[in-house]
C-alpha positions, 0 to 999 in steps of 0.5 A: 500500500505504499505508506505503512502508517495509514488508517480509516478516518475516525470522523469528518474532521480527520478526513477533511484535514487529510483532504487539505494535505492532499490538496497541498501536496498537489500544489507542492508537486506542481511547484516542483515540476514548474521549478525543475526540482526533479532529478535528471540525467540518470535513469534507474529501474527497480522491481517488487516481487510478490509470491505465494507461500505453499505447503510443501506436501499439499501445495495449497496456501500456507498462511504463515507470512507473519511467522516468516517475517518474524523469523527474518525480521532483519531483512528490510527488503521483505514485507507482508502482503494482503493475505497470510499466504503472500509475501513481497520483496523489494529489489534495490534500484539500479541504474538502467545500463550495463548489467542492470538486469543480471544484478536484479535477477541475482538479487531476486534469486538471493532473496528467494533462496533466503526465504525458501531456507526459512520456509523449509523449516516450516514445511513450506515453499514459495510459488511464483505464478500470477494466480496460485492454481490451488487457491480455494475461495475459502482461502480468501475469507477475511480470517486469512487477512494479514493482521495489520491495521492498514490491511484491515482498514483498507478492507473495511473502507472498501466495503463501506464504499460498496454500492451493491451487497457483495463483491462479484467475479464474473469471467468466461473462458473455457470454463465460467466463473460466477461467484460473489464474496463478502469482502474484497480479499479476493484481490489477494489471488493476484501476485505480480512482478511490478517493474519501475522505471524512473522518468524525467518530467519532460519525458513523462507524457511521452513514455507513459503513453508508450507504456499504455500502448505496449501494455497489450503486447506485454500481457500477451507474451507474459501471461501466466494467470489462466486458472481461478478456483479450478476454472480455465478463464482468461490467459491473464485472469488477474486483469479482470479479477483485480478489477472486480475484486475491488469494484464497489460499483453495482449494475443500475437501471440508468446509464451513469458511468462510474470508474473502477478503482482498478483501471487502464485509464480513460484516454491519452495523457496530454500535459503532465503527470498532474492530469493523472493525479487530478483525475484520480482525486476527482473520481475516487473517494479517499479510502485511507488517511495517513497517521503521519502527514506534513505540510508540504507547502511549508516544506517547499518554502523551506526549500526541502523536498516534501514526501507528499504522504497524503498524495502517496496514500491516495495513489496507493488505493487507485490501481492503474495498470501503469501507475505514476509514482513519486519518490525521493532519491538518495541524494534528496531530489524528488523523482517520478516513476512509471510502475508497470503492474500488468506483469504477473509473478513467474513462471521463473525469475529469468522469465520475469527478467525477460519480460522486464527487459522486453518492456523497458527496451521497447519503451526506450526503442519506441521513444527513439522513433516516435515521440507521440504515439497518439498520432499512430494509434487511437486510444480506443485501439489501445484499450481494445488491445489491452482487453483482448490480450488479457483474454487471449494472450498469444492468440490475440490479433492486435490493432496496430499502426496504419490500421493494420491487424497483426497476430501477436507473434508477428507483432512481437518478432517483426516489430517490437523485439527489434525495437526492444533490442535497439532501446537496450543498446541505447541504454548500453545494456550488456549485449550478452544480457540483451541476447539472453533475455530477449532470446527467451522472449523470442523463443517463447514467441516462436514456441507459442508457449507462455506460462498461461498456455502451459498451465492450460494445456497441462491442466486440461491433460491432467483433468482427463485422468484425475480430479480437479483438486489433484490436478491443481496440486500436481500442476503447482508441484510441477511449477515449483519444481521447474522454478527451482531449476530456473527453466524458462517456461517454453522449455517445460514438459507437461506434467504427469499425474504421478509427479506429485509424490504424496497426495492426501485427500483426507485433508480436503474440504468438500468444496475441492472434490464436489460436483458443481455442474448440477442437473436439478429439478423443482418440486412441481416437476413430473416424476416421469420427467425426473426419471428420464433426466436421471436415465439420460445423465446416468445419475442416481441422485437428483437435488430438488431446488426452488426458483431461487436455487435453495435446496428443498429436497432430494430424489434418489433412484431408490425412491423412483423404483419404489414409486413405480413398483407401487403406483405406476398405474391406476385404472389403466392411466399413468399418474401425474405424480410430481417430485414433491409427492416422493422427495426427501424433504430434509436430506442430509447435507454438507457445507463447502467447509466440511472435510472429506472425512467428515462427509464420508463418516456421515454417509457411512453412518446414515447409509446414504449415497450422496450429500447435497452441498449447501452454502453455510448461511443461505442453504443455497445449493452449490454442489453434490458429493456421491459415492462415485466421488469417493470411488475416484479418490480411493482409486487414485490412492490405490494406484499410487500405492501400487506404483509405490510398491512397484518401486 
């Protein structure tokens, strides 16, 4: 969140005082820009590495980030993130020249190695991926929020600004995901590799517009977030998930436009960085205030560089994919940065550095040839490229200069990679490093294999022989293994179901193996209709729900047999019997948080073959588990035992 010492305003007076400081900061920033206070003549780059902590046996989220922080309390480069299973490291800014990328890569690997060493003693590891495949919706309950005031305050404030009654996710890809959640902690699904570029004020407008234009192609080649809760969605699902998880808007009858706090922007930048800050202050209410504020105008009068704390706090709660940043260099001079937030974590550190080198090189290379990209491509085309790339990754066809439509591979290989190389050469980056990092981008493009495509292919293959839960565990285990080897993703082999050394389904919750693709009936439906449905679908259990999706009963094949044996005909006519005449009105149920062992015990003790799964509070039908689900799990265990004995 940028500033650590933040809170929710206690009253209107505190909020008004913060707003006064925010306005002062804007005046101070404008003064510093007009009077050339900003550092010039040097360009630095930096990065933030977000990661997921996973259990080293189940590969599910391990909620131990505060324990890790305590064990590594002397490491100033390490910090928490929103959820208890996330961590973040901050790279040391380096001058954009020479072996800068190799320095950053080596530093990142050293930091990760130290974290892994600490985690090993805790039975955990780290995974670098845009969205962790093994994440469950219940992992995003507020009880898993990192216990720090700034995170709790942000969650509370976002919920207070919610216009509707829930935060919702609605994404369509190969599969569909339509869920609601009671908090914005869904945002914690996302992990990124955020790259910073220091920019001189005179170049900010030009480079920011180029960054916007390059966002679509950068997403296409870097995509690494295709799975959410076992659903195959967008190639870079982070884009939609991040926006929707923090979206306080709701659908309305009228056509009033409201901007989401996570956004790509509303048009080209024209004058200066001030336009962005002014728009964000105008559009978005203050969520958090700072416990430590300064009078920035007084600092200006004293010829001291102000920290602009109020502005930085507000900026940290508006999530542009290319975000402007203000900072103070070690020499005391202020500086400006562009923060690229679209790059996902992973698949490996070397992949991340290749993505960074491509983006930074293309920025510099494009500026060399065109100072105003707004004359070459419309804003609407750029925004369209951004959304298409998030959905389709390397399968995107881009809008490009001279009204051309270019496939991603052609655009990257023929136009953007040569520009990136030219830009890196201009910055005097070591040629061996240019060849190494841009070579990875070239080979990835030629192989048409991003992290997203690899995950989609691997997951689809695994699902043909094992359950969804085991497939996500095998997939994550393979990701972690390949990351240990620092193998670029385009060289990865597809995983085999047997690659996970240990799989313990007894630890699972019902939500992880229940069937959610349900065929249901209502109590007014004819028994004959139910019989045909169950015959067509080859199922033995049929949940009965009302028009609102709440469970009201259960039909079983045994009930149908009993009905037809006793009451099939009366006076030579078939009875128009309905579901409510024979259904079980109060079936035994499970909730999503019920463990697999508890569900098995209930079914065994009550001699039932299924348990409808309902929402804990609303009795809404969300799935069903049957003896066939247990048979699939047990058969996999037997196969594993047989393989182990054979070894």
